[in-house]
C-alpha angles and dihedrals in degrees: 000000000000123000121195141183133174115218130164094349092308130107116224115198131183117201131172117239119197108328092248093051105052138226131317125219108207123193117203129192101194107313094336122096104225097183145350129203127193116219134172097237143019088247091055089053091051092047092049091050090049096046097043102033107016093244109166113248096218102053103070116122133189116247114226112235119208119221115242 
């Protein structure tokens, strides 16, 4: 599962690491990853993005991944 949202010219992406590790919130400026934050849950990632960057909680969408 990958969740994404574009906000203020940045791309915010949530991806699960190993199940026992948690979820990463990645912040991209163009093709460059500006920051990454490890959180315990998807909700914690969304809340962090909202509190630190003002990213709306209700606009996340799941990116469709194609099988190789």
